[in-house]
C-alpha positions as CSV (number, residue, x, y, z in Angstrom):
1,M,83.7,92.8,92.1
2,S,86.7,91.6,90.1
3,T,90.1,91.6,91.7
4,P,93.4,92.6,90.1
5,F,95.2,89.8,91.9
6,K,95.1,86.4,90.1
7,N,98.7,85.1,90.2
8,I,99.9,84.7,93.8
9,L,103.3,83.6,95.0
10,L,103.7,82.3,98.5
11,I,107.0,82.2,100.4
12,G,107.1,80.0,103.6
13,A,104.2,77.7,102.7
14,T,105.2,75.0,105.3
15,G,105.6,77.4,108.3
16,S,103.4,78.1,111.3
17,I,101.1,80.5,109.4
18,G,102.2,79.7,105.8
19,R,100.4,76.3,105.8
20,Y,97.1,78.1,106.8
21,V,97.7,80.8,104.1
22,L,98.3,78.1,101.5
23,R,95.0,76.4,102.5
24,A,93.1,79.7,102.2
25,L,94.7,80.5,98.8
26,L,93.7,77.1,97.4
27,A,90.1,77.7,98.5
28,E,89.9,80.8,96.4
29,P,89.0,79.7,92.9
30,T,90.2,82.8,91.1
31,F,93.8,82.4,92.2
32,S,96.7,80.7,90.4
33,I,99.3,79.8,93.1
34,T,103.0,79.5,93.0
35,I,105.0,78.3,96.0
36,L,108.7,79.3,96.5
37,Q,110.4,76.5,98.4
38,R,114.0,76.4,99.6
39,S,116.1,73.5,98.2
40,S,116.9,72.2,101.6
41,S,113.3,72.0,102.8
42,T,112.2,68.5,103.7
43,T,108.8,69.5,105.0
44,P,106.0,68.2,102.8
45,L,103.7,70.7,101.3
46,T,100.1,70.1,102.4
47,T,96.9,72.1,102.9
48,G,95.9,69.9,105.8
49,T,92.6,69.2,104.1
50,G,93.3,65.7,102.9
51,G,94.2,66.8,99.4
52,G,95.2,69.8,97.3
53,G,98.8,69.7,98.3
54,A,101.9,70.6,96.2
55,D,100.7,68.3,93.4
56,D,97.4,70.1,93.0
57,E,96.9,71.4,89.5
58,K,96.4,74.9,90.9
59,V,99.9,75.0,92.4
60,R,103.3,75.4,90.8
61,V,106.4,74.9,93.0
62,I,109.6,76.7,92.3
63,T,112.7,75.5,94.2
64,I,115.3,78.1,95.1
65,E,118.7,78.0,96.8
66,D,118.6,78.6,100.6
67,D,120.2,82.0,100.4
68,Y,117.5,83.3,98.0
69,P,119.8,84.6,95.2
70,T,118.4,87.8,93.7
71,P,118.4,86.7,90.0
72,A,116.4,83.6,91.0
73,L,114.0,85.6,93.0
74,V,113.4,88.0,90.1
75,Q,112.8,85.1,87.8
76,A,110.4,83.5,90.2
77,F,108.5,86.7,90.8
78,R,107.9,87.5,87.1
79,G,104.3,87.4,86.2
80,Q,103.1,87.4,89.8
81,D,100.4,90.0,90.9
82,A,101.1,89.5,94.6
83,V,103.9,88.0,96.6
84,I,103.0,86.9,100.2
85,S,105.8,86.3,102.6
86,C,105.4,83.9,105.6
87,V,109.1,83.6,106.4
88,T,110.0,82.7,109.9
89,T,110.2,85.1,112.8
90,L,114.0,85.4,112.9
91,S,114.3,85.8,109.1
92,V,112.1,88.8,108.5
93,A,115.0,91.1,107.7
94,T,115.7,89.1,104.6
95,Q,112.6,90.6,103.0
96,H,114.4,93.8,101.8
97,R,115.9,91.7,99.0
98,F,112.5,90.1,98.3
99,I,110.9,93.5,97.9
100,D,113.7,94.7,95.6
101,A,113.3,91.6,93.5
102,A,109.5,92.0,93.4
103,I,109.9,95.6,92.2
104,A,112.4,94.4,89.5
105,A,109.9,91.7,88.4
106,G,106.9,94.1,88.2
107,V,104.9,92.6,91.1
108,R,101.9,94.7,92.0
109,R,101.6,94.0,95.7
110,Y,104.0,92.7,98.4
111,V,102.6,91.3,101.7
112,P,105.3,91.0,104.3
113,S,105.6,88.6,107.2
114,E,104.0,90.8,109.9
115,F,101.3,88.9,111.8
116,G,101.5,90.4,115.3
117,L,101.2,93.8,117.0
118,N,101.8,97.3,115.6
119,N,105.5,97.1,114.7
120,M,105.6,100.8,113.6
121,R,105.5,101.9,117.3
122,A,108.8,103.2,118.5
123,D,108.5,101.4,121.9
124,A,107.8,98.1,120.2
125,Q,110.9,98.5,118.0
126,A,113.0,99.3,121.0
127,L,111.9,96.2,122.8
128,N,113.4,93.6,120.5
129,R,115.1,93.0,117.2
130,V,112.2,91.2,115.5
131,F,109.8,94.1,116.1
132,R,112.5,96.4,114.9
133,D,113.2,94.3,111.8
134,K,109.5,94.1,110.9
135,G,109.1,97.8,111.4
136,A,112.0,98.5,109.1
137,V,110.5,96.2,106.4
138,Q,107.2,98.0,106.6
139,Q,108.9,101.4,106.4
140,Y,110.9,100.2,103.4
141,L,107.6,99.3,101.7
142,R,106.1,102.6,102.6
143,D,109.0,104.4,101.0
144,K,108.8,102.3,97.9
145,A,105.1,102.8,97.6
146,A,105.5,106.6,98.0
147,A,107.9,106.4,95.0
148,A,105.2,104.4,93.1
149,E,107.5,101.4,92.7
150,I,105.2,98.9,94.3
151,E,102.1,98.7,96.6
152,W,102.0,96.7,99.8
153,M,99.7,95.4,102.5
154,S,100.6,93.9,105.9
155,V,98.3,92.1,108.4
156,S,98.5,92.6,112.1
157,C,96.4,90.1,114.0
158,G,97.5,90.0,117.6
159,M,98.4,86.5,118.9
160,W,97.4,83.0,117.9
161,L,96.3,81.0,121.0
162,K,96.6,77.6,119.3
163,W,100.2,78.3,118.3
164,S,100.9,79.8,121.7
165,A,99.7,76.6,123.5
166,Q,101.8,74.4,121.2
167,N,104.9,76.5,121.7
168,N,104.8,77.5,125.4
169,F,104.0,81.1,124.7
170,L,101.9,83.8,126.4
171,G,102.9,82.3,129.7
172,M,101.5,78.9,128.9
173,D,103.2,75.6,129.7
174,I,100.2,73.3,129.5
175,K,101.1,70.3,127.4
176,T,101.4,67.9,130.3
177,K,98.2,67.0,132.1
178,G,98.5,67.3,135.9
179,A,101.6,69.5,135.6
180,R,100.4,72.6,133.9
181,K,102.1,75.9,134.5
182,F,101.4,79.5,133.8
183,V,103.7,82.6,134.0
184,L,101.9,85.8,134.6
185,W,103.5,89.1,133.6
186,D,102.6,91.9,136.0
187,G,99.7,90.0,137.4
188,G,98.4,89.1,133.9
189,R,96.3,92.2,133.3
190,G,97.8,93.4,130.1
191,R,95.4,93.4,127.2
192,F,96.2,91.8,123.8
193,S,94.3,91.0,120.6
194,V,93.6,87.4,119.5
195,T,92.9,86.0,116.0
196,T,92.8,82.4,114.9
197,E,95.4,81.2,112.4
198,E,92.5,80.4,110.0
199,N,91.1,83.9,110.1
200,T,94.6,85.4,109.7
201,A,95.0,83.6,106.5
202,L,91.5,84.3,105.3
203,A,92.1,88.0,106.0
204,I,94.9,88.0,103.4
205,V,92.7,86.4,100.8
206,R,89.7,88.6,101.4
207,A,91.8,91.7,101.5
208,L,93.0,90.9,98.0
209,T,89.7,89.7,96.6
210,R,87.1,91.9,98.4
211,L,88.9,95.1,99.5
212,P,91.9,95.5,97.1
213,E,91.8,99.3,97.1
214,E,90.9,99.8,100.8
215,T,93.8,97.6,101.9
216,K,96.3,99.1,99.5
217,N,99.4,100.5,101.2
218,R,98.0,99.7,104.6
219,N,98.6,97.7,107.7
220,V,95.4,95.8,107.9
221,L,94.3,95.2,111.6
222,V,92.2,92.3,112.4
223,H,91.2,90.5,115.6
224,E,88.4,88.4,117.0
225,F,88.5,89.6,120.6
226,V,90.8,91.2,123.3
227,T,91.8,89.3,126.4
228,T,94.4,89.1,129.2
229,Q,96.6,86.5,130.5
230,R,94.5,86.3,133.7
231,E,91.3,85.7,131.6
232,L,93.2,83.1,129.6
233,L,94.4,81.3,132.7
234,E,90.9,81.2,134.2
235,E,89.4,79.7,131.0
236,L,92.1,77.1,130.8
237,K,91.5,76.1,134.4
238,R,87.8,75.9,133.8
239,Q,88.1,73.7,130.7
240,T,90.8,71.4,132.1
241,G,89.4,71.2,135.6
242,E,93.0,71.5,136.8
243,E,94.9,73.8,139.1
244,F,98.0,75.4,137.6
245,V,101.4,76.2,139.1
246,V,101.5,80.0,138.7
247,E,104.6,82.1,138.6
248,E,104.5,85.9,138.6
249,V,107.2,88.0,137.0
250,D,108.0,91.7,137.1
251,S,108.1,92.9,133.5
252,E,110.7,95.7,134.0
253,K,113.2,93.3,135.6
254,R,112.5,90.4,133.2
255,I,112.8,92.6,130.1
256,K,116.2,93.8,131.1
257,E,117.3,90.2,131.6
258,L,115.9,89.2,128.2
259,Q,117.4,92.1,126.4
260,A,120.9,91.2,127.8
261,M,120.3,87.7,126.5
262,E,119.3,89.0,123.0
263,A,122.4,91.3,122.9
264,A,124.5,88.2,123.6
265,G,123.0,86.4,120.6
266,D,120.6,84.1,122.5
267,P,117.4,83.7,120.5
268,T,115.6,82.6,123.7
269,G,115.9,86.3,124.8
270,T,114.3,87.4,121.6
271,F,111.3,85.1,121.9
272,G,110.9,86.1,125.5
273,L,110.8,89.8,124.5
274,I,108.2,89.0,121.8
275,E,106.1,87.4,124.5
276,A,106.6,90.5,126.7
277,G,105.3,92.7,123.8
278,F,101.9,91.0,124.0
279,A,101.6,89.8,127.6
280,T,102.3,93.2,129.1
281,G,99.8,95.0,126.9
282,R,102.1,98.0,126.6
283,Y,103.5,97.7,123.0
284,G,100.6,97.8,120.6
285,G,99.3,94.3,121.1
286,D,95.7,95.6,121.8
287,L,94.9,96.5,118.2
288,E,91.7,98.3,119.2
289,H,94.0,101.2,120.2
290,E,96.1,101.1,117.0
291,G,93.6,101.8,114.3
292,E,90.5,100.6,112.5
293,I,89.7,96.9,112.9
294,L,88.7,95.4,109.5
295,T,87.5,92.0,110.8
296,D,83.8,92.7,110.0
297,K,84.5,94.4,106.7
298,L,86.5,91.3,105.6
299,G,83.6,89.1,106.7
300,L,85.6,87.1,109.2
301,Q,83.7,85.0,111.7
302,R,84.5,85.9,115.3
303,H,85.2,83.2,117.8
304,S,84.9,83.4,121.6
305,L,87.8,82.9,124.1
306,E,86.0,79.7,125.2
307,E,86.0,78.4,121.6
308,V,89.6,79.3,120.9
309,V,90.9,77.8,124.1
310,A,89.0,74.6,123.4
311,D,90.6,74.4,120.0
312,A,94.1,75.1,121.5
313,L,93.7,72.3,124.0
314,A,92.4,69.9,121.4
315,S,95.5,70.6,119.3
316,L,97.7,69.3,122.1
317,Q,96.1,65.9,122.1
């Protein structure tokens, strides 16, 4: 089956998920890839495969001023069939201008920086500003699609355990052997979906190439399994052979504290509230309860909790 998407522009190619998306895009032979890179960026573009970086013949790099001026965006987006955004967590609100520029340039599909839980839930949006901003971006796309100005597709994938281990997330503080810690929210029984970074990126590519119509104007839900903090802790203990210092927190009390921090402009509060969204299991992080899971339709290989934890621990070496 042929795909209507050939020319793909990626924003945020050096970020936490962007580098995986770039690698997956480069592996698709039918794509011609353009990367939009901020002028101040000093991070080298690489696929992590020992080749095929920014100098690959398949890749064109456009440098843009850091504030993403609209005329430059429109110029960069012209001729692109799809724009994929992997902007950082605290910058997702900037995407309204990206969407307007994509419409002006005649882009067919816009893929926002989503990658998490169901941000269209009112309770998730009320929890923190990132979920609220992501929900607002998705609603903006829904409105524009209803007016036949552009089509869209977002990907919700639950959490990445490798990234979480590297960034002390989901309660994990496990980088130091012999001094590993774990914070359990409400006993660690909340359920949340997990997908690897590699499969998240592959979901985008396969949605565009294998299921272009089925994924049109849709929040694509993918995951490999559902777990809890308690299950994650037990698997970490089994694989490391270590005991962990465990702290238990009451979510209602902690969320109030974090929301006060966020209101005061402290990003630590925001990231703590994002963690609460997953760890408590109450805000749409268990994607099985949010809609159809497209993991199998997209042909994504599922990994076990044991495999993903082993990969996460190996990444800390």
